[in-house]
Each structure stands twice: as structure tokens, then as C-alpha cells.
N, C-alpha and C positions, 0 to 999 in steps of 0.2 A: 418222268420227273427226274431231275438231276439230283444226285446226292449233295447234301450240305457240305460246304467247304469246311474242312477242319482247320482250326487255328493251330499253327505250330506251337508245340510246347516249349516254353522257356525253360532253360536249364536252371534249376534251383540250386543255390549254394547250401551247403550244410550249415547248421546252426553256428558253429565256430567260425567258419569262413565268412558268413554273413555278418557276424558280430564285428569282426575285424574290418570288413569292407565298409560298414557303416561308420565305425570309429575313424577310419582313414578319411572317408568322405567328409565327415564333420570337421576333422582337423584341417583338411585342405580348404574347405569353404571358410573356416575361421581365419586361416592364414591369409586368404585372399582379401579379407575385409581390412586387414591392417597393413597390407603391402604398400599402399600409397603414403603412409605416415611419414617415413623418412625422406620421401621424394618431394614433399611440398616446397622445400627450399629451392630445389631445382625448377619446379613448376613456377614458383614466384619469380625467379630470375628470368625464365624464358617468356612468361606471360605477363609479368609486371603487375601482379595484384597485391593487395595489402594483407596484413595480418587479420583484419576483419573478415576478409573473404575466406581465409583459411578456417576461421571460426564458423562461418556460414556453411562451408563444405562439411565440416564435422557435424553441424546441426542437421544437414541434409541426410547424412548417414544415420543419425539418431532417429529421424523421422521414418526412414526406411525400416530400421530395426523394430521400432514400436508398431508401425503399421503391419509389418510381417507377423509379429507376435499376436497383435490384436485381431487381425483379419484372418490369419491362417494358422495360428498357433495350435489349434485343435483339429485342423482339417484332416490330418492323418488318421484320426479316430473315425472319420466319416468315409474317406475314400481309400484308406490304406497307407502304410508307411512307404512302400515303393512308389506309388503314384504321387506321393508328396515329395519324396527325396529327389527323384530324378529331375522334376522341374526346378527345384531349389538349387540343385547343382548346375542346371542350365542357366539359371539367373546369375549364379556366380561366374560362369563362363562368359555370359553376356557382359557382365561388369568388367571382367578382365579385357574383353575385346574392345569395349568402349575406351578404357584407359590406354590400351595398346594403340588405338587410332586417334587419341585425343590430340588436338592441335589448338585448343582454345579452352575457355573457362566453362562453357556449357557442358561439354562432355565430362568434365570432372564432377559436376553436380549429378549428372545422369549416372555415371559410374558409381558414385557413392550411394545414391538412392538404390540402385540395383544390388549393390553389395549388402546394404542394410536389409533389404527385403530378403535376400538369400539366407543370411544368417538368422533372421527372424523366423523364417519358415523351417530351416534346418533344425534349429534348436529343439523345438518341441518334438518333431518327428524322429530325429536321431536319438534323442534321449529316451523316448518311449521304445524305439526299436532296440536300442542297446539293452534296456532293462528286460525286454521280452526275450531277446536272443541270449541273454546271460543264463536264462533258465530259472525254473522254480527254486526258491531258496537262495538264489545268487543275485538278487536284485541289487544289492550293494555293489557288486562287481560292475553291473551296467551303469549305475550312477557314477561310480568312480571313473570308469572309462569315458563317460560323457564329459565329466569335469576335466579330465586330462586332455581329451580331444579338443574341447573348446578352449581352455586356457593355453594349452600347448600351441595350437594353431594361432591364437591371438598373439602369443609371445614370439613365435618364430617368424611371423610376417614381417615385422620391422627389421628384425635381425637379417633375414634373408634379403630383403630389398635394399637395406642399408649397405650390406656387404657387396652386393652386386653393383650398386650405385658408386661405391668407393673404388672397387677394383676391376670392374668389367666395363666393356663398351656398351653403349646404348642404355644408359641408366634408367631412362623412362620407358623403355620397351622390353628389355630382357626380363625383368621380374614378371611381367605379365605374360610373356611367351612361356616362361617356365611354369607359371601358375596354370595356364591353359593345359600344358602337358601333364601336370599333376592331376588336374581335374578329369582329363580323359582317362 
């Protein structure tokens, strides 16, 4: 009889490093959800769609967020924080990849839906993880970090993409390349 194969042990981060890794991940996913906002003017020029379509694209994002929160908001309590956060970050990367390759209207809808799902899933799992990693008696630190990661990422996304669109080449590609790099 052959011995059972041992699974390689994953290196675990210490509590402090894990806290900051989760906060960073939450902020980058949040940043990715708002990257397209200042780019819609350029998309409108290139693809020739109306203001109504921009509104529908935003609504698609909202559907993704609400679906992510309702369907997966508590899943990390069942399967674990790590098993929830990694797929959520992968959804964010998939969203960035869709925007990166977008040459029509349909990918904008798909990208927004994926980004909405990613933040919907990340919000519950990352907030719970930050509170846990903050440690006993430090729950408010975790809540504060969650709030700053979320709002900071949401705020920096348009600033980041707008600046790149204004002063760099490839305004519809570079923000998403850099988002993918940050997600890695």
C-alpha cells in the first residue's frame, strides 16, 4: 500500500500581515469597480452610445453588487474567508480583463456585472476577515480599516483612471493593465 500523498502546507501570514493583505485586496477590488467611470466619455465617442446606455451600464453594476451581496454575502462564514476572497479577487481580475479587451458595448456590460459581483462578494468576507484579524478587543480597528479600504478604493478608482486617461497613452487600456498588476 502506498502512503497517502501529503498536501503541501501553505505558508500562513501572521495576523498583522494578513490584516494588511486583506485591507489591500479590498481597496484594490473597490478601486477596480470605479475605474471605468471617467472613461465612459471616451467609450461613448468610440462606440457611439447614448447617455441612457451609460445609465444601463451603471444599473448592470448595481445588479452585480446586489446579487453578490445577496447570494454570496455570508458565504465566507460557510467556506472560509480565504476561499471566498480569492475567487472574488479573480472576479475583479476577470472584470479588468474584459474591459481591457472591450471593443463593443456587450463587454462593458459583462465587465460591470463582474466588477459588481466582485465587490459584493469581497465586502462581507473582507470586513469579517479584517475584524477577526484585528484581534479581540480591536474590532473597531477592523471596521475602520474596512471602511477606509472600501471608500478609499472607490475614491481612488476614478482619480487613477481619469489621470491616466488625461496624461497617458492608451486611456482605455492602461488603467486596466495597472489594475491587473495591483490585483496580482
